[in-house]
C-alpha positions in Angstrom: 56.2 95.9 130.0 58.2 98.9 130.9 61.8 99.6 129.9 64.5 99.8 132.6 65.2 103.3 134.0 67.2 105.5 131.7 68.5 109.1 131.6 67.1 111.4 128.9 69.5 113.9 127.3 68.4 116.8 125.1 71.4 118.2 123.3 71.0 121.3 121.1 73.6 120.6 118.4 74.9 117.7 116.4 78.3 118.1 117.9 76.9 118.0 121.5 74.8 114.9 120.7 77.7 113.0 119.1 80.1 113.9 121.9 77.5 112.7 124.5 77.2 109.2 122.9 80.9 108.9 122.4 81.4 109.8 126.1 78.6 107.5 127.4 79.6 104.5 125.3 77.6 101.4 124.6 75.0 102.3 127.2 73.8 105.2 125.1 71.6 105.5 122.0 70.3 108.2 119.8 66.5 108.7 120.0 64.4 110.1 117.2 60.9 108.7 116.6 61.4 105.8 119.0 58.8 103.5 117.3 61.2 100.6 117.2 63.8 101.4 119.8 61.3 101.9 122.7 59.5 98.7 121.7 62.7 96.7 122.0 63.5 98.3 125.3 60.0 97.6 126.6 60.4 93.9 125.6 63.8 93.8 127.4 65.5 93.0 124.0 67.7 96.1 124.3 69.0 98.0 127.3 70.2 101.6 127.2 70.9 103.7 130.3 71.0 106.9 128.3 68.8 108.1 125.4 70.1 111.1 123.5 67.2 113.0 122.0 67.8 114.5 118.5 64.5 116.3 118.2 65.7 119.6 119.6 68.4 120.0 117.0 67.4 122.4 114.2 67.2 121.4 110.6 66.9 117.7 110.8 63.2 117.6 109.6 63.7 119.8 106.6 62.8 118.5 103.1 64.2 120.7 100.3 65.4 120.6 96.7 68.9 121.9 96.4 70.8 122.0 93.1 70.3 118.6 91.6 69.2 116.7 94.7 66.1 116.1 96.8 67.4 116.3 100.4 65.3 114.7 103.1 66.1 115.4 106.7 66.6 112.3 108.9 63.9 113.4 111.4 61.3 113.8 108.7 58.5 111.4 109.6 57.1 109.0 107.1 53.9 111.1 107.2 55.9 114.3 106.5 57.5 112.7 103.5 54.2 111.3 102.2 52.6 114.8 102.3 55.7 116.7 101.0 55.0 118.4 97.6 58.7 118.3 96.9 58.8 114.6 97.4 55.6 113.9 95.4 56.9 116.0 92.5 60.5 114.8 92.3 60.3 111.3 93.8 56.7 110.0 93.8 57.7 106.4 94.5 59.1 107.5 97.9 56.0 109.6 98.6 53.8 106.6 97.9 55.9 104.2 99.9 56.0 106.4 103.0 52.3 106.8 102.8 51.8 103.1 103.0 54.3 102.1 105.8 52.7 100.3 108.7 49.8 102.4 110.1 49.1 106.1 110.6 50.3 106.0 114.2 53.7 104.7 113.1 53.9 107.0 110.1 53.3 110.1 112.3 55.9 109.2 114.9 58.5 107.1 112.9 61.3 109.0 111.2 63.1 108.0 108.0 66.5 108.3 109.7 65.4 106.0 112.5 64.1 103.5 110.0 67.4 103.4 108.1 69.6 103.2 111.2 67.6 100.5 112.8 68.0 98.4 109.6 65.1 96.1 110.3 65.5 93.5 107.5 61.8 93.8 106.6 61.9 97.6 106.1 61.0 98.9 102.7 62.8 102.3 102.4 66.3 100.9 102.1 65.3 98.9 99.0 63.9 101.9 97.2 66.7 104.2 98.2 69.3 101.7 96.9 67.4 101.7 93.5 67.3 105.5 93.5 71.1 105.9 94.0 70.5 107.8 97.2 73.4 108.8 99.5 73.3 109.1 103.2 75.1 111.9 105.1 76.6 111.0 108.5 78.0 113.6 111.0 80.0 113.2 114.2 81.6 115.8 116.5 84.8 115.6 114.5 83.9 114.8 110.9 81.2 114.2 108.3 81.0 111.7 105.4 78.6 110.7 102.7 78.0 107.0 101.9 75.9 105.4 99.2 72.7 103.8 100.4 73.9 100.6 98.6 76.8 100.5 101.1 75.1 101.7 104.2 73.1 98.5 105.0 75.4 95.6 106.0 72.9 93.0 107.3 70.0 92.5 109.7 70.1 95.4 112.2 73.6 96.3 111.0 74.8 99.4 109.2 78.0 101.2 108.3 77.2 104.0 110.8 79.7 104.4 113.7 78.1 104.6 117.2 78.8 108.4 117.5 77.7 109.2 114.0 74.3 110.9 113.4 72.4 110.3 110.1 71.4 113.8 109.1 70.1 113.7 105.6 69.1 111.3 102.8 70.0 112.8 99.4 68.4 111.6 96.2 69.8 112.7 92.8 67.2 114.3 90.5 66.9 113.6 86.8 68.1 110.0 87.0 65.0 108.4 85.5 61.9 106.8 86.9 61.5 104.3 89.7 58.8 102.1 91.2 58.4 100.0 94.3 56.1 97.2 95.2 55.6 95.2 98.5 54.1 91.8 99.2 52.7 92.4 102.7 51.8 90.3 105.7 50.0 92.6 108.1 52.2 95.7 108.5 55.3 94.0 107.3 56.6 93.1 103.9 57.5 89.5 103.1 59.2 90.7 99.9 59.9 94.2 98.4 61.1 95.1 94.9 62.3 98.4 93.6 63.2 99.1 89.9 64.8 102.3 88.6 65.3 103.0 84.9 67.5 105.6 83.2 70.2 104.4 80.9 69.7 100.9 82.3 67.4 99.0 84.7 68.5 98.5 88.3 66.5 95.9 90.3 66.8 95.7 94.1 64.9 93.5 96.5 64.3 93.1 100.2 63.5 89.7 101.5 63.4 89.9 105.2 66.8 88.3 105.7 69.5 90.8 105.2 70.6 94.0 103.4 68.9 94.9 100.1 70.2 92.9 97.2 70.7 94.0 93.6 69.5 91.5 90.9 72.1 92.0 88.2 70.9 89.3 85.9 67.3 90.4 86.0 68.4 94.0 85.3 70.5 92.9 82.3 67.5 90.9 81.0 65.2 94.0 81.3 67.8 96.0 79.4 67.9 93.5 76.6 64.1 93.4 76.4 63.7 97.1 76.8 61.6 96.4 79.9 59.1 94.2 78.1 60.2 90.9 79.5 57.5 88.2 79.7 56.6 86.6 83.0 58.3 83.2 82.5 61.6 84.7 81.5 61.4 87.3 84.3 60.6 84.7 87.0 63.5 82.5 85.7 65.9 85.4 85.9 64.9 86.4 89.4 65.1 82.7 90.5 68.7 82.5 89.2 69.7 85.8 90.9 68.5 84.7 94.3 69.4 81.0 94.0 72.3 81.3 96.5 70.5 83.8 98.8 69.7 82.6 102.3 65.9 83.2 102.4 64.4 83.0 105.9 61.7 80.5 106.7 59.5 81.3 109.7 55.9 81.4 110.9 55.1 84.2 108.5 56.1 82.4 105.3 58.3 79.5 104.2 61.4 79.9 102.1 60.0 78.7 98.8 56.9 80.9 99.1 59.1 83.9 99.8 61.1 83.1 96.7 57.9 83.2 94.7 56.8 86.4 96.3 60.1 88.1 95.4 59.5 87.3 91.8 55.9 88.5 92.0 57.1 91.8 93.6 59.6 92.3 90.8 56.9 91.6 88.2 54.6 94.1 89.9 57.3 96.7 90.2 58.1 96.3 86.5 54.4 96.6 85.6 54.2 99.8 87.7 57.3 101.2 86.0 55.8 100.5 82.6 52.5 102.2 83.6 50.4 99.0 83.5 47.5 99.2 86.1 46.9 95.5 86.2 50.2 93.6 86.6 48.6 90.4 85.5 47.2 91.8 82.2 50.1 90.9 79.9 
């Protein structure tokens, strides 16, 4: 299928792009990699009369270390991030994750900013960025603001970004400990994702295909008490308690109870990875 006709705009600055979308209203959308937006338009699930291309704006693909932060430009592709020496050195979990997303065609075209703004509930980067205490910088024609990744994702396909705001960078603090992420996949998509970071305490975040990433406070507290050496039975019980009231989707890909089990398995594997254990079933 083909999308309905649309006008293609190519602004040269953030202010121009933001002003265009504000002026054009609901019929306009920012365009970056287009891997998800164009698919929806081709399927007639979304209709935009104007696409405002961000690719001509300088500086949005840059990946740098500045002061105490790893700064990833929103138009950096998953492939760019996976190959970046700065990312592999300072945030290897993000490097690995971006190198495994979907397939090479998607990784070469899809951008990290587009992934976050689309807020597909099965997406994996939001879960890891929440665990990493990342912040997201948003810019409009009139203002800019920084929002924690933990507050950016509100629900399926819903974020805190205003229509005329452009996500410009993702900023990850350095020296905040280690992190790991594990995915339970069905084809190119994850049925469950778990990310754990550890500095002065353990922070456990999950993605489950039904909403914004969720922090498992009880599981994190248990890992703190056990110094990260929690056994499988206790770990699975803590995860089950943390997600007991969570509305887990049940669909053709997997039923609710199976997904609940996969969430616990993903957490176990993320913990094993964090502890440097090659075989997550070995202990």
